[in-house]
N, CA, C and O atoms as a GROMACS GRO file, in nm:
protein
  524
    1GLU      N    1 -13.214  -0.402  -6.839
    1GLU     CA    2 -13.268  -0.338  -6.960
    1GLU      C    3 -13.166  -0.349  -7.072
    1GLU      O    4 -13.048  -0.320  -7.055
    2LYS      N    5 -13.215  -0.392  -7.187
    2LYS     CA    6 -13.127  -0.413  -7.301
    2LYS      C    7 -13.088  -0.279  -7.365
    2LYS      O    8 -13.170  -0.188  -7.378
    3LEU      N    9 -12.963  -0.270  -7.403
    3LEU     CA   10 -12.916  -0.151  -7.473
    3LEU      C   11 -12.984  -0.144  -7.609
    3LEU      O   12 -13.000  -0.245  -7.677
    4ARG      N   13 -13.022  -0.023  -7.648
    4ARG     CA   14 -13.076  -0.005  -7.783
    4ARG      C   15 -12.963   0.045  -7.871
    4ARG      O   16 -12.893   0.139  -7.837
    5VAL      N   17 -12.948  -0.021  -7.985
    5VAL     CA   18 -12.840   0.021  -8.074
    5VAL      C   19 -12.897   0.066  -8.207
    5VAL      O   20 -12.996   0.012  -8.257
    6SER      N   21 -12.832   0.167  -8.263
    6SER     CA   22 -12.871   0.212  -8.396
    6SER      C   23 -12.747   0.204  -8.483
    6SER      O   24 -12.635   0.196  -8.433
    7GLU      N   25 -12.767   0.206  -8.613
    7GLU     CA   26 -12.654   0.188  -8.704
    7GLU      C   27 -12.553   0.302  -8.686
    7GLU      O   28 -12.588   0.419  -8.700
    8PRO      N   29 -12.429   0.268  -8.656
    8PRO     CA   30 -12.327   0.371  -8.636
    8PRO      C   31 -12.287   0.433  -8.770
    8PRO      O   32 -12.272   0.363  -8.870
    9SER      N   33 -12.271   0.566  -8.771
    9SER     CA   34 -12.236   0.631  -8.897
    9SER      C   35 -12.086   0.650  -8.911
    9SER      O   36 -12.037   0.678  -9.021
   10ASN      N   37 -12.013   0.636  -8.802
   10ASN     CA   38 -11.867   0.654  -8.811
   10ASN      C   39 -11.797   0.574  -8.701
   10ASN      O   40 -11.861   0.514  -8.614
   11ALA      N   41 -11.664   0.575  -8.706
   11ALA     CA   42 -11.585   0.495  -8.612
   11ALA      C   43 -11.607   0.540  -8.468
   11ALA      O   44 -11.606   0.458  -8.376
   12TYR      N   45 -11.627   0.671  -8.449
   12TYR     CA   46 -11.648   0.722  -8.313
   12TYR      C   47 -11.778   0.666  -8.253
   12TYR      O   48 -11.779   0.616  -8.141
   13ASP      N   49 -11.887   0.675  -8.330
   13ASP     CA   50 -12.016   0.621  -8.284
   13ASP      C   51 -12.006   0.472  -8.256
   13ASP      O   52 -12.054   0.423  -8.154
   14PHE      N   53 -11.943   0.402  -8.348
   14PHE     CA   54 -11.927   0.258  -8.333
   14PHE      C   55 -11.850   0.226  -8.204
   14PHE      O   56 -11.887   0.136  -8.129
   15GLY      N   57 -11.744   0.302  -8.180
   15GLY     CA   58 -11.662   0.284  -8.060
   15GLY      C   59 -11.742   0.305  -7.933
   15GLY      O   60 -11.728   0.231  -7.835
   16GLN      N   61 -11.828   0.408  -7.934
   16GLN     CA   62 -11.912   0.438  -7.817
   16GLN      C   63 -12.008   0.322  -7.789
   16GLN      O   64 -12.024   0.280  -7.674
   17ILE      N   65 -12.069   0.271  -7.895
   17ILE     CA   66 -12.165   0.161  -7.878
   17ILE      C   67 -12.091   0.036  -7.828
   17ILE      O   68 -12.139  -0.033  -7.738
   18ILE      N   69 -11.976   0.007  -7.887
   18ILE     CA   70 -11.896  -0.110  -7.847
   18ILE      C   71 -11.857  -0.099  -7.699
   18ILE      O   72 -11.862  -0.197  -7.625
   19ASN      N   73 -11.817   0.021  -7.657
   19ASN     CA   74 -11.778   0.040  -7.517
   19ASN      C   75 -11.894   0.011  -7.424
   19ASN      O   76 -11.876  -0.053  -7.320
   20ALA      N   77 -12.013   0.056  -7.460
   20ALA     CA   78 -12.132   0.033  -7.378
   20ALA      C   79 -12.166  -0.116  -7.376
   20ALA      O   80 -12.192  -0.174  -7.270
   21VAL      N   81 -12.165  -0.176  -7.493
   21VAL     CA   82 -12.196  -0.319  -7.506
   21VAL      C   83 -12.099  -0.401  -7.420
   21VAL      O   84 -12.138  -0.495  -7.351
   22ASN      N   85 -11.971  -0.364  -7.428
   22ASN     CA   86 -11.867  -0.435  -7.355
   22ASN      C   87 -11.880  -0.415  -7.204
   22ASN      O   88 -11.862  -0.509  -7.126
   23ALA      N   89 -11.911  -0.292  -7.164
   23ALA     CA   90 -11.925  -0.261  -7.021
   23ALA      C   91 -12.035  -0.346  -6.958
   23ALA      O   92 -12.020  -0.393  -6.845
   24TYR      N   93 -12.144  -0.363  -7.030
   24TYR     CA   94 -12.258  -0.440  -6.978
   24TYR      C   95 -12.252  -0.588  -7.018
   24TYR      O   96 -12.338  -0.667  -6.978
   25LYS      N   97 -12.149  -0.624  -7.098
   25LYS     CA   98 -12.140  -0.760  -7.152
   25LYS      C   99 -12.273  -0.802  -7.216
   25LYS      O  100 -12.320  -0.915  -7.199
   26ASP      N  101 -12.332  -0.707  -7.289
   26ASP     CA  102 -12.464  -0.728  -7.348
   26ASP      C  103 -12.451  -0.792  -7.487
   26ASP      O  104 -12.440  -0.722  -7.588
   27LYS      N  105 -12.451  -0.924  -7.488
   27LYS     CA  106 -12.430  -0.996  -7.615
   27LYS      C  107 -12.547  -0.979  -7.711
   27LYS      O  108 -12.528  -0.980  -7.833
   28ALA      N  109 -12.668  -0.964  -7.656
   28ALA     CA  110 -12.785  -0.946  -7.743
   28ALA      C  111 -12.775  -0.812  -7.816
   28ALA      O  112 -12.803  -0.804  -7.936
   29ALA      N  113 -12.736  -0.708  -7.744
   29ALA     CA  114 -12.720  -0.576  -7.808
   29ALA      C  115 -12.605  -0.579  -7.908
   29ALA      O  116 -12.613  -0.517  -8.014
   30CYS      N  117 -12.501  -0.651  -7.875
   30CYS     CA  118 -12.388  -0.664  -7.967
   30CYS      C  119 -12.433  -0.735  -8.095
   30CYS      O  120 -12.394  -0.697  -8.206
   31ALA      N  121 -12.516  -0.838  -8.078
   31ALA     CA  122 -12.569  -0.910  -8.195
   31ALA      C  123 -12.654  -0.816  -8.281
   31ALA      O  124 -12.647  -0.820  -8.404
   32ASP      N  125 -12.734  -0.732  -8.215
   32ASP     CA  126 -12.815  -0.633  -8.288
   32ASP      C  127 -12.723  -0.541  -8.369
   32ASP      O  128 -12.747  -0.514  -8.486
   33LEU      N  129 -12.619  -0.494  -8.303
   33LEU     CA  130 -12.523  -0.404  -8.368
   33LEU      C  131 -12.461  -0.471  -8.491
   33LEU      O  132 -12.451  -0.410  -8.597
   34LEU      N  133 -12.420  -0.596  -8.476
   34LEU     CA  134 -12.355  -0.667  -8.587
   34LEU      C  135 -12.455  -0.701  -8.697
   34LEU      O  136 -12.417  -0.716  -8.813
   35THR      N  137 -12.582  -0.713  -8.661
   35THR     CA  138 -12.684  -0.743  -8.761
   35THR      C  139 -12.714  -0.621  -8.848
   35THR      O  140 -12.743  -0.634  -8.967
   36ILE      N  141 -12.707  -0.502  -8.789
   36ILE     CA  142 -12.738  -0.381  -8.867
   36ILE      C  143 -12.614  -0.316  -8.928
   36ILE      O  144 -12.625  -0.220  -9.005
   37THR      N  145 -12.496  -0.368  -8.894
   37THR     CA  146 -12.372  -0.312  -8.948
   37THR      C  147 -12.327  -0.395  -9.068
   37THR      O  148 -12.317  -0.517  -9.060
   38ASP      N  149 -12.301  -0.328  -9.179
   38ASP     CA  150 -12.251  -0.398  -9.298
   38ASP      C  151 -12.111  -0.452  -9.266
   38ASP      O  152 -12.021  -0.376  -9.232
   39PRO      N  153 -12.094  -0.584  -9.278
   39PRO     CA  154 -11.962  -0.643  -9.245
   39PRO      C  155 -11.845  -0.575  -9.317
   39PRO      O  156 -11.736  -0.564  -9.261
   40LYS      N  157 -11.868  -0.530  -9.440
   40LYS     CA  158 -11.761  -0.464  -9.517
   40LYS      C  159 -11.708  -0.340  -9.446
   40LYS      O  160 -11.593  -0.300  -9.464
   41ASN      N  161 -11.795  -0.279  -9.363
   41ASN     CA  162 -11.755  -0.156  -9.293
   41ASN      C  163 -11.680  -0.180  -9.163
   41ASN      O  164 -11.625  -0.087  -9.104
   42LEU      N  165 -11.676  -0.305  -9.119
   42LEU     CA  166 -11.614  -0.336  -8.989
   42LEU      C  167 -11.470  -0.284  -8.974
   42LEU      O  168 -11.439  -0.219  -8.874
   43PRO      N  169 -11.381  -0.311  -9.071
   43PRO     CA  170 -11.243  -0.263  -9.052
   43PRO      C  171 -11.234  -0.112  -9.032
   43PRO      O  172 -11.154  -0.064  -8.951
   44VAL      N  173 -11.316  -0.037  -9.105
   44VAL     CA  174 -11.314   0.109  -9.094
   44VAL      C  175 -11.376   0.152  -8.960
   44VAL      O  176 -11.322   0.239  -8.891
   45LEU      N  177 -11.488   0.091  -8.924
   45LEU     CA  178 -11.557   0.127  -8.800
   45LEU      C  179 -11.474   0.092  -8.676
   45LEU      O  180 -11.475   0.165  -8.577
   46LEU      N  181 -11.403  -0.019  -8.683
   46LEU     CA  182 -11.319  -0.059  -8.570
   46LEU      C  183 -11.196   0.029  -8.560
   46LEU      O  184 -11.139   0.047  -8.452
   47SER      N  185 -11.154   0.083  -8.674
   47SER     CA  186 -11.034   0.166  -8.679
   47SER      C  187 -10.920   0.086  -8.616
   47SER      O  188 -10.896  -0.028  -8.654
   48ASN      N  189 -10.848   0.146  -8.520
   48ASN     CA  190 -10.737   0.072  -8.456
   48ASN      C  191 -10.776   0.030  -8.314
   48ASN      O  192 -10.691   0.014  -8.228
   49LYS      N  193 -10.906   0.012  -8.292
   49LYS     CA  194 -10.957  -0.012  -8.157
   49LYS      C  195 -10.987  -0.159  -8.125
   49LYS      O  196 -11.041  -0.190  -8.019
   50LEU      N  197 -10.951  -0.249  -8.215
   50LEU     CA  198 -10.980  -0.390  -8.188
   50LEU      C  199 -10.899  -0.439  -8.068
   50LEU      O  200 -10.777  -0.423  -8.064
   51GLU      N  201 -10.967  -0.499  -7.972
   51GLU     CA  202 -10.905  -0.557  -7.853
   51GLU      C  203 -10.956  -0.700  -7.838
   51GLU      O  204 -11.055  -0.738  -7.900
   52GLY      N  205 -10.889  -0.778  -7.755
   52GLY     CA  206 -10.930  -0.915  -7.730
   52GLY      C  207 -11.072  -0.925  -7.678
   52GLY      O  208 -11.150  -1.010  -7.722
   53GLU      N  209 -11.105  -0.836  -7.584
   53GLU     CA  210 -11.240  -0.835  -7.526
   53GLU      C  211 -11.347  -0.812  -7.632
   53GLU      O  212 -11.453  -0.874  -7.630
   54ILE      N  213 -11.317  -0.722  -7.723
   54ILE     CA  214 -11.413  -0.689  -7.830
   54ILE      C  215 -11.427  -0.807  -7.925
   54ILE      O  216 -11.538  -0.845  -7.963
   55LEU      N  217 -11.314  -0.865  -7.963
   55LEU     CA  218 -11.319  -0.981  -8.052
   55LEU      C  219 -11.404  -1.092  -7.988
   55LEU      O  220 -11.486  -1.154  -8.056
   56LEU      N  221 -11.384  -1.114  -7.859
   56LEU     CA  222 -11.458  -1.221  -7.792
   56LEU      C  223 -11.607  -1.195  -7.781
   56LEU      O  224 -11.688  -1.286  -7.802
   57ILE      N  225 -11.644  -1.070  -7.750
   57ILE     CA  226 -11.789  -1.043  -7.740
   57ILE      C  227 -11.853  -1.053  -7.878
   57ILE      O  228 -11.969  -1.092  -7.890
   58PHE      N  229 -11.779  -1.017  -7.983
   58PHE     CA  230 -11.829  -1.036  -8.120
   58PHE      C  231 -11.851  -1.184  -8.146
   58PHE      O  232 -11.958  -1.224  -8.194
   59ILE      N  233 -11.751  -1.265  -8.115
   59ILE     CA  234 -11.758  -1.410  -8.139
   59ILE      C  235 -11.877  -1.470  -8.063
   59ILE      O  236 -11.955  -1.546  -8.119
   60GLN      N  237 -11.889  -1.435  -7.934
   60GLN     CA  238 -11.996  -1.491  -7.850
   60GLN      C  239 -12.134  -1.446  -7.900
   60GLN      O  240 -12.228  -1.525  -7.903
   61SER      N  241 -12.145  -1.321  -7.938
   61SER     CA  242 -12.273  -1.268  -7.986
   61SER      C  243 -12.313  -1.334  -8.117
   61SER      O  244 -12.429  -1.371  -8.137
   62LEU      N  245 -12.216  -1.349  -8.206
   62LEU     CA  246 -12.244  -1.414  -8.335
   62LEU      C  247 -12.284  -1.560  -8.313
   62LEU      O  248 -12.374  -1.611  -8.379
   63GLU      N  249 -12.216  -1.625  -8.219
   63GLU     CA  250 -12.244  -1.767  -8.194
   63GLU      C  251 -12.383  -1.785  -8.134
   63GLU      O  252 -12.460  -1.871  -8.179
   64HIS      N  253 -12.417  -1.705  -8.033
   64HIS     CA  254 -12.541  -1.727  -7.958
   64HIS      C  255 -12.665  -1.666  -8.022
   64HIS      O  256 -12.776  -1.715  -8.002
   65TYR      N  257 -12.647  -1.559  -8.098
   65TYR     CA  258 -12.766  -1.487  -8.148
   65TYR      C  259 -12.781  -1.482  -8.299
   65TYR      O  260 -12.891  -1.462  -8.349
   66VAL      N  261 -12.672  -1.501  -8.373
   66VAL     CA  262 -12.680  -1.478  -8.518
   66VAL      C  263 -12.660  -1.606  -8.600
   66VAL      O  264 -12.726  -1.624  -8.702
   67ALA      N  265 -12.570  -1.693  -8.556
   67ALA     CA  266 -12.534  -1.812  -8.636
   67ALA      C  267 -12.654  -1.898  -8.672
   67ALA      O  268 -12.662  -1.949  -8.784
   68GLY      N  269 -12.746  -1.915  -8.580
   68GLY     CA  270 -12.864  -1.998  -8.606
   68GLY      C  271 -12.956  -1.939  -8.711
   68GLY      O  272 -13.023  -2.012  -8.784
   69LYS      N  273 -12.960  -1.806  -8.718
   69LYS     CA  274 -13.051  -1.737  -8.811
   69LYS      C  275 -12.986  -1.707  -8.945
   69LYS      O  276 -13.047  -1.722  -9.050
   70ASP      N  277 -12.857  -1.664  -8.939
   70ASP     CA  278 -12.794  -1.616  -9.060
   70ASP      C  279 -12.644  -1.649  -9.062
   70ASP      O  280 -12.560  -1.562  -9.040
   71PRO      N  281 -12.611  -1.777  -9.088
   71PRO     CA  282 -12.470  -1.815  -9.087
   71PRO      C  283 -12.387  -1.738  -9.191
   71PRO      O  284 -12.268  -1.715  -9.171
   72GLY      N  285 -12.450  -1.698  -9.300
   72GLY     CA  286 -12.379  -1.621  -9.403
   72GLY      C  287 -12.330  -1.488  -9.350
   72GLY      O  288 -12.220  -1.444  -9.382
   73LEU      N  289 -12.413  -1.423  -9.270
   73LEU     CA  290 -12.375  -1.294  -9.210
   73LEU      C  291 -12.259  -1.314  -9.113
   73LEU      O  292 -12.167  -1.232  -9.107
   74VAL      N  293 -12.264  -1.422  -9.038
   74VAL     CA  294 -12.155  -1.453  -8.944
   74VAL      C  295 -12.024  -1.472  -9.020
   74VAL      O  296 -11.920  -1.419  -8.981
   75TYR      N  297 -12.031  -1.548  -9.128
   75TYR     CA  298 -11.911  -1.569  -9.210
   75TYR      C  299 -11.854  -1.435  -9.259
   75TYR      O  300 -11.734  -1.410  -9.250
   76GLN      N  301 -11.944  -1.350  -9.311
   76GLN     CA  302 -11.900  -1.219  -9.361
   76GLN      C  303 -11.831  -1.137  -9.251
   76GLN      O  304 -11.727  -1.076  -9.274
   77HIS      N  305 -11.892  -1.138  -9.131
   77HIS     CA  306 -11.831  -1.064  -9.020
   77HIS      C  307 -11.694  -1.120  -8.984
   77HIS      O  308 -11.599  -1.044  -8.960
   78LEU      N  309 -11.683  -1.251  -8.978
   78LEU     CA  310 -11.554  -1.312  -8.946
   78LEU      C  311 -11.450  -1.278  -9.052
   78LEU      O  312 -11.334  -1.251  -9.022
   79PHE      N  313 -11.494  -1.279  -9.178
   79PHE     CA  314 -11.404  -1.248  -9.288
   79PHE      C  315 -11.352  -1.104  -9.276
   79PHE      O  316 -11.231  -1.081  -9.283
   80TYR      N  317 -11.443  -1.008  -9.258
   80TYR     CA  318 -11.400  -0.867  -9.253
   80TYR      C  319 -11.332  -0.830  -9.121
   80TYR      O  320 -11.250  -0.739  -9.117
   81LEU      N  321 -11.368  -0.901  -9.015
   81LEU     CA  322 -11.301  -0.882  -8.886
   81LEU      C  323 -11.152  -0.913  -8.900
   81LEU      O  324 -11.067  -0.848  -8.839
   82SER      N  325 -11.122  -1.014  -8.981
   82SER     CA  326 -10.982  -1.054  -8.999
   82SER      C  327 -10.903  -0.951  -9.078
   82SER      O  328 -10.780  -0.957  -9.083
   83LYS      N  329 -10.973  -0.854  -9.139
   83LYS     CA  330 -10.905  -0.748  -9.216
   83LYS      C  331 -10.882  -0.624  -9.128
   83LYS      O  332 -10.818  -0.528  -9.171
   84ALA      N  333 -10.935  -0.627  -9.006
   84ALA     CA  334 -10.924  -0.509  -8.919
   84ALA      C  335 -10.780  -0.489  -8.870
   84ALA      O  336 -10.704  -0.584  -8.856
   85GLU      N  337 -10.748  -0.363  -8.846
   85GLU     CA  338 -10.618  -0.329  -8.789
   85GLU      C  339 -10.607  -0.400  -8.654
   85GLU      O  340 -10.707  -0.415  -8.583
   86ARG      N  341 -10.490  -0.443  -8.618
   86ARG     CA  342 -10.462  -0.510  -8.490
   86ARG      C  343 -10.516  -0.652  -8.481
   86ARG      O  344 -10.502  -0.716  -8.376
   87PHE      N  345 -10.578  -0.705  -8.587
   87PHE     CA  346 -10.637  -0.839  -8.579
   87PHE      C  347 -10.532  -0.944  -8.540
   87PHE      O  348 -10.555  -1.024  -8.449
   88LYS      N  349 -10.418  -0.943  -8.609
   88LYS     CA  350 -10.313  -1.043  -8.584
   88LYS      C  351 -10.261  -1.033  -8.440
   88LYS      O  352 -10.236  -1.135  -8.375
   89VAL      N  353 -10.246  -0.912  -8.392
   89VAL     CA  354 -10.198  -0.890  -8.254
   89VAL      C  355 -10.297  -0.947  -8.154
   89VAL      O  356 -10.260  -1.021  -8.063
   90VAL      N  357 -10.424  -0.912  -8.172
   90VAL     CA  358 -10.530  -0.957  -8.082
   90VAL      C  359 -10.539  -1.110  -8.084
   90VAL      O  360 -10.552  -1.174  -7.980
   91LEU      N  361 -10.532  -1.166  -8.203
   91LEU     CA  362 -10.540  -1.312  -8.220
   91LEU      C  363 -10.426  -1.380  -8.143
   91LEU      O  364 -10.446  -1.482  -8.076
   92ALA      N  365 -10.308  -1.323  -8.153
   92ALA     CA  366 -10.190  -1.382  -8.088
   92ALA      C  367 -10.203  -1.381  -7.936
   92ALA      O  368 -10.142  -1.464  -7.868
   93LEU      N  369 -10.282  -1.288  -7.883
   93LEU     CA  370 -10.295  -1.274  -7.738
   93LEU      C  371 -10.412  -1.354  -7.678
   93LEU      O  372 -10.431  -1.354  -7.556
   94LEU      N  373 -10.489  -1.421  -7.763
   94LEU     CA  374 -10.601  -1.500  -7.711
   94LEU      C  375 -10.550  -1.621  -7.633
   94LEU      O  376 -10.452  -1.684  -7.671
   95SER      N  377 -10.620  -1.651  -7.523
   95SER     CA  378 -10.585  -1.770  -7.444
   95SER      C  379 -10.635  -1.895  -7.517
   95SER      O  380 -10.707  -1.885  -7.617
   96LYS      N  381 -10.597  -2.010  -7.465
   96LYS     CA  382 -10.640  -2.137  -7.524
   96LYS      C  383 -10.793  -2.148  -7.520
   96LYS      O  384 -10.854  -2.190  -7.618
   97ASN      N  385 -10.855  -2.110  -7.408
   97ASN     CA  386 -11.001  -2.117  -7.394
   97ASN      C  387 -11.071  -2.021  -7.490
   97ASN      O  388 -11.175  -2.054  -7.547
   98GLU      N  389 -11.013  -1.903  -7.508
   98GLU     CA  390 -11.072  -1.805  -7.600
   98GLU      C  391 -11.064  -1.854  -7.744
   98GLU      O  392 -11.158  -1.838  -7.821
   99LYS      N  393 -10.951  -1.914  -7.778
   99LYS     CA  394 -10.935  -1.973  -7.912
   99LYS      C  395 -11.041  -2.082  -7.934
   99LYS      O  396 -11.095  -2.097  -8.043
  100GLU      N  397 -11.070  -2.156  -7.827
  100GLU     CA  398 -11.169  -2.264  -7.833
  100GLU      C  399 -11.307  -2.207  -7.867
  100GLU      O  400 -11.384  -2.269  -7.940
  101GLU      N  401 -11.339  -2.089  -7.812
  101GLU     CA  402 -11.468  -2.024  -7.842
  101GLU      C  403 -11.476  -1.988  -7.990
  101GLU      O  404 -11.580  -2.004  -8.053
  102VAL      N  405 -11.366  -1.941  -8.044
  102VAL     CA  406 -11.361  -1.907  -8.187
  102VAL      C  407 -11.382  -2.035  -8.269
  102VAL      O  408 -11.456  -2.035  -8.367
  103ARG      N  409 -11.315  -2.142  -8.228
  103ARG     CA  410 -11.327  -2.270  -8.298
  103ARG      C  411 -11.472  -2.320  -8.297
  103ARG      O  412 -11.521  -2.372  -8.397
  104GLN      N  413 -11.542  -2.303  -8.183
  104GLN     CA  414 -11.682  -2.347  -8.172
  104GLN      C  415 -11.770  -2.275  -8.275
  104GLN      O  416 -11.858  -2.335  -8.336
  105LEU      N  417 -11.743  -2.146  -8.293
  105LEU     CA  418 -11.822  -2.070  -8.390
  105LEU      C  419 -11.796  -2.123  -8.532
  105LEU      O  420 -11.890  -2.138  -8.610
  106PHE      N  421 -11.671  -2.150  -8.564
  106PHE     CA  422 -11.640  -2.208  -8.695
  106PHE      C  423 -11.706  -2.344  -8.712
  106PHE      O  424 -11.754  -2.377  -8.821
  107ASP      N  425 -11.708  -2.424  -8.604
  107ASP     CA  426 -11.774  -2.556  -8.610
  107ASP      C  427 -11.922  -2.540  -8.641
  107ASP      O  428 -11.978  -2.615  -8.722
  108LEU      N  429 -11.985  -2.444  -8.576
  108LEU     CA  430 -12.127  -2.416  -8.602
  108LEU      C  431 -12.149  -2.382  -8.749
  108LEU      O  432 -12.242  -2.433  -8.812
  109LEU      N  433 -12.062  -2.297  -8.803
  109LEU     CA  434 -12.075  -2.256  -8.943
  109LEU      C  435 -12.056  -2.374  -9.038
  109LEU      O  436 -12.121  -2.382  -9.142
  110SER      N  437 -11.966  -2.465  -9.002
  110SER     CA  438 -11.942  -2.578  -9.092
  110SER      C  439 -12.061  -2.674  -9.092
  110SER      O  440 -12.079  -2.752  -9.186
  111GLU      N  441 -12.142  -2.669  -8.986
  111GLU     CA  442 -12.263  -2.753  -8.981
  111GLU      C  443 -12.381  -2.686  -9.051
  111GLU      O  444 -12.482  -2.751  -9.079
  112SER      N  445 -12.368  -2.557  -9.080
  112SER     CA  446 -12.477  -2.482  -9.142
  112SER      C  447 -12.454  -2.470  -9.292
  112SER      O  448 -12.342  -2.483  -9.341
  113GLN      N  449 -12.562  -2.446  -9.364
  113GLN     CA  450 -12.553  -2.425  -9.508
  113GLN      C  451 -12.578  -2.277  -9.537
  113GLN      O  452 -12.665  -2.215  -9.477
  114SER      N  453 -12.501  -2.224  -9.630
  114SER     CA  454 -12.523  -2.086  -9.670
  114SER      C  455 -12.470  -2.065  -9.812
  114SER      O  456 -12.373  -2.128  -9.853
  115ASP      N  457 -12.535  -1.975  -9.884
  115ASP     CA  458 -12.488  -1.939 -10.018
  115ASP      C  459 -12.366  -1.847 -10.008
  115ASP      O  460 -12.295  -1.825 -10.106
  116GLU      N  461 -12.344  -1.792  -9.886
  116GLU     CA  462 -12.238  -1.693  -9.867
  116GLU      C  463 -12.098  -1.755  -9.864
  116GLU      O  464 -11.999  -1.687  -9.889
  117TYR      N  465 -12.091  -1.885  -9.834
  117TYR     CA  466 -11.960  -1.947  -9.823
  117TYR      C  467 -11.966  -2.097  -9.853
  117TYR      O  468 -12.070  -2.161  -9.836
  118SER      N  469 -11.853  -2.149  -9.898
  118SER     CA  470 -11.840  -2.294  -9.917
  118SER      C  471 -11.755  -2.347  -9.801
  118SER      O  472 -11.699  -2.268  -9.725
  119LEU      N  473 -11.747  -2.478  -9.787
  119LEU     CA  474 -11.662  -2.536  -9.682
  119LEU      C  475 -11.515  -2.500  -9.706
  119LEU      O  476 -11.438  -2.486  -9.612
  120GLU      N  477 -11.476  -2.485  -9.834
  120GLU     CA  478 -11.338  -2.446  -9.867
  120GLU      C  479 -11.312  -2.304  -9.816
  120GLU      O  480 -11.207  -2.275  -9.759
  121ASP      N  481 -11.411  -2.214  -9.838
  121ASP     CA  482 -11.398  -2.076  -9.788
  121ASP      C  483 -11.377  -2.077  -9.637
  121ASP      O  484 -11.291  -2.008  -9.582
  122LEU      N  485 -11.458  -2.159  -9.572
  122LEU     CA  486 -11.454  -2.168  -9.426
  122LEU      C  487 -11.319  -2.220  -9.379
  122LEU      O  488 -11.262  -2.168  -9.282
  123GLU      N  489 -11.268  -2.322  -9.448
  123GLU     CA  490 -11.137  -2.378  -9.411
  123GLU      C  491 -11.026  -2.276  -9.427
  123GLU      O  492 -10.937  -2.266  -9.342
  124SER      N  493 -11.031  -2.199  -9.536
  124SER     CA  494 -10.924  -2.100  -9.554
  124SER      C  495 -10.936  -1.986  -9.452
  124SER      O  496 -10.834  -1.931  -9.409
  125LEU      N  497 -11.058  -1.952  -9.412
  125LEU     CA  498 -11.075  -1.848  -9.310
  125LEU      C  499 -11.028  -1.900  -9.173
  125LEU      O  500 -10.972  -1.825  -9.093
  126LYS      N  501 -11.051  -2.028  -9.148
  126LYS     CA  502 -11.002  -2.088  -9.022
  126LYS      C  503 -10.851  -2.072  -9.011
  126LYS      O  504 -10.798  -2.046  -8.902
  127LYS      N  505 -10.781  -2.087  -9.123
  127LYS     CA  506 -10.635  -2.072  -9.123
  127LYS      C  507 -10.596  -1.930  -9.086
  127LYS      O  508 -10.498  -1.908  -9.015
  128VAL      N  509 -10.673  -1.833  -9.135
  128VAL     CA  510 -10.647  -1.693  -9.103
  128VAL      C  511 -10.661  -1.672  -8.951
  128VAL      O  512 -10.587  -1.594  -8.891
  129TYR      N  513 -10.757  -1.742  -8.891
  129TYR     CA  514 -10.779  -1.734  -8.746
  129TYR      C  515 -10.685  -1.830  -8.670
  129TYR      O  516 -10.698  -1.848  -8.549
  130GLU      N  517 -10.593  -1.891  -8.744
  130GLU     CA  518 -10.493  -1.981  -8.687
  130GLU      C  519 -10.554  -2.097  -8.610
  130GLU      O  520 -10.506  -2.132  -8.502
  131LEU      N  521 -10.662  -2.157  -8.666
  131LEU     CA  522 -10.728  -2.270  -8.601
  131LEU      C  523 -10.692  -2.400  -8.672
  131LEU      O  524 -10.739  -2.507  -8.632
   0.00000   0.00000   0.00000
């Protein structure tokens, strides 16, 4: 049974939903959560709770469920995710295979067209993700 997610109103609610999503590895529910969450709010909602596992389930959910429908939203999430507390630490701890998953998502975005970003925007964001 798929987790039902509603828009989180604060960091605590967001954390609870993320924990459930992560426990069940429910990428579809995670995609729902990211679709209803304003990307600008991500750094605040994540607070200091960003972990490698969370970054990866976000990446996988965006790649499998959102990129095909709304590449602009994916770009926005990646952009604001990079502003979250602990982002640099989490990024540094990713394995080679995990980094490859991030790269695949960027590759998908570069093949897609969106008014939300240019290829130059994408290239500069890739540098932030150290790709």
